[in-house]
N, C-alpha and C positions, 0 to 999 in steps of 0.2 A: 504494499500499500504506499508507495512512494509518491511524492508530490508530482513528479514528472509523468507517472503513469495514470494520474487522475484525469481522465477525459482524453488522453492522447489516442487511444485505440478507437478506431471506427470513425475518425473525424478527417479522413483523407480527402473528402469532397470539399472541405472548407479551407481555403488558403490563408496564410498568415495575415495578409493585408486585410481581408475581410474580417477575420477574427479581431484584429486590433481595432478596426473601425467599430465593430459591434461592442468591443470592450470600452471605447470611448463613449458611446452612446449610453451604455449601462452605468458608467460612472457619472455621466451628467444626470441621468435619472435618479441615482442614488443621492446625488447632491441636491436634488429638487429643481434642477434646471429643465424646465418643461421642453422637450423635444429639441434641445439645442446642444450640439456637441461642443467641446471646448473650443473657444475661439482660436483661429489659427491663421497662419499667412503662408502664401506660397513663395518659395525661394528657389531660384534656378541652381541647380547642382550641375556645374559643368563636367564633373568627373563622370556622371551617368547620362548626361544630356537630356535632362528633363526637370520639370518643377517637382519639388518636395514639399509636402505640407507639414509645417512645423507649428507646435503650439506656441502661443504667445508667452513671452517671459512674464514673470510675476510683476515686474516694475511697469510694464505696459499695461497689463490688466488692471493694476492699481490706478494708473492715470485715466483709464477708460471707465472707472467706477465699477469694475467687475470684481467679483470675489476673487482673492488670491488664494492660491493653493498653499496650504500649510504643511506641517510635518505629517499630518494624517493622509496627505495626498498619496503617499506610497502605499499605505494600507488600503485606501480607496481603489487605487490602480490595480493592486494585487487581488482585491475581492472582485472587482469588475472582470479582470482577466480570468479568474477562476469561474465566474458565472458564464463568461462567453465560452470557455473550454468545456464546461459541463453541458452547455447548450449544444455543443457540436457533437456530442456522443450520440450515436444511433440515428443520425440524420441520413436520409436517403439521397439527398441532393442539396446543392447550394441554395436553390429555391426554398426548400424546406427549412433550411437554417435561417434564411432571411425572414421568412414568415414567423418562425418561433421567436426570433430575435425581436421583431416588431411587437409581438405580443407581450414578450417579457418586459420590454422597455415601457410599454403602455401600462402594464399592471404595476410596475415600480413607481411610475409617475402618479397614477391614481390611488394607490393604496398606501397611505402613510404608515399603517400598522406594519404591513409587510416590509416596507423600507427600513423601519426601526428595528425589526427582528433581524434583518439581513446585516445592517450596519453594527448591531450589538453582537452578531455572531451566534445568535440563538438557533438559526437553522443553517444547514450546510448548503453549499451551492447546488449540489445535485438534487437535494430535497426541494429547493426553491424552484428549480427548472422543472422537476417531475410534478410537484404539487400545485405550482401557481401559474405556469405558463399558459395553460389552456383554460383555467377556470379561476378568475381572480376571487371568486366568492368561496372557494373551497375552505379557506382558513376560517372564515366567518361561520360557515355551516358546521365545522368540526367543533367550534366553541360551545 
């Protein structure tokens, strides 16, 4: 039961770029930012010959009046990444993964109780994905 094995098997249909994007959306939902990923900028990387999307530095976010990311950002990123990886387990296709990700992000945005449980570590990412992605009311019905 290593950390690297948690959700790595069976997720070959999901590439790293998509999983990182979903992780950013989940992190935003956990922070309470409705439907908005972290502000970013496009920077030309001449080494690879294309634009690269980079998150705005904390100083720029502060100047824009946006919340800055503190020490808990690493924990939030790790949690969001764990949820994105758990979501990738047993998906049949990239389309299935995207649909499940949209459902999970929406659920986290609308359900403050679930968001609190996830942030407090009361539920494991695999349980959140299994129990809440398809039915936001499941937790309420179980209480």
